[in-house]
C-alpha positions in Angstrom: 26.2 -3.0 -11.7 24.6 -4.4 -8.6 22.7 -7.7 -8.7 18.9 -7.0 -8.3 18.7 -9.7 -5.6 21.4 -7.9 -3.5 19.9 -4.5 -3.8 18.3 -3.2 -0.6 14.5 -3.3 -0.8 12.6 0.0 -0.6 11.2 0.6 2.8 9.2 3.2 4.6 8.3 4.0 8.1 4.7 4.3 9.3 3.8 5.0 12.9 7.3 4.1 14.0 7.5 0.8 12.3 9.6 0.1 9.2 7.8 -1.8 6.4 9.2 -3.1 3.1 7.4 -1.5 0.3 5.5 -3.7 -2.1 7.7 -5.3 -4.7 5.9 -3.4 -7.4 2.7 -1.6 -8.1 1.4 -4.9 -9.5 1.4 -6.5 -6.1 -1.9 -7.4 -4.6 -3.0 -5.0 -1.8 -4.9 -7.6 0.3 -1.9 -10.0 0.2 0.6 -7.3 1.2 -1.5 -6.1 4.1 -2.2 -9.7 5.3 1.6 -10.4 5.2 2.7 -7.2 6.9 -0.2 -6.6 9.3 -1.8 -10.0 9.8 -4.1 -8.7 12.6 -5.4 -5.7 10.7 -9.1 -5.5 11.7 -10.3 -4.1 8.4 -8.5 -6.6 6.2 -11.8 -8.1 5.1 -12.8 -4.6 3.7 -10.0 -4.7 1.2 -11.0 -6.4 -2.1 -8.9 -9.5 -2.7 -8.3 -8.7 -6.4 -7.0 -5.1 -6.3 -3.4 -4.2 -7.0 -1.5 -1.1 -5.9 -1.5 0.1 -9.5 -5.3 0.4 -9.5 -5.1 3.0 -6.7 -2.3 5.3 -7.8 -4.7 8.2 -7.9 -4.8 8.2 -4.0 -1.6 10.2 -4.1 -3.3 13.1 -6.0 -7.0 12.8 -5.0 -8.5 15.9 -3.4 -11.9 14.5 -2.5 -13.3 11.2 -1.3 -15.3 10.9 -4.6 -12.0 10.4 -6.4 -11.1 7.4 -4.3 -12.4 3.8 -4.6 -15.3 3.3 -2.2 -13.6 0.5 -0.3 -10.5 2.6 0.3 -12.4 5.7 1.5 -14.4 3.5 3.9 -11.3 2.2 5.7 -10.2 3.8 9.0 -7.2 6.1 8.8 -4.5 3.5 9.8 -5.0 0.9 7.0 -5.9 3.7 4.5 -2.7 5.6 5.3 -0.6 2.5 5.2 -1.8 1.7 1.7 -1.1 5.4 0.7 2.5 5.0 2.1 2.9 1.8 0.0 1.9 3.5 -3.2 4.0 6.6 -2.4 7.1 4.4 -1.7 6.7 2.5 -5.0 6.2 5.7 -7.0 9.4 7.3 -5.8 12.2 7.2 -8.3 
């Protein structure tokens, strides 16, 4: 059995850049974006207290009404990056 610390972290590629997926769905979205895209222009639009687990429904939403208002208001790049984070963590 492999040691957890030596297992390769989950990653995903977004717009040609490889990112490490959040450690878990319990990770704070603002903190993850700040760490991985420190110059994200819309960082201040992401609430500081929201975790990836709170937005799992973005994978299955079919209308903007099903999404949190702050998430739907983001431009496509930060919104799609958050989507990729959730999708990467939800993979088995």
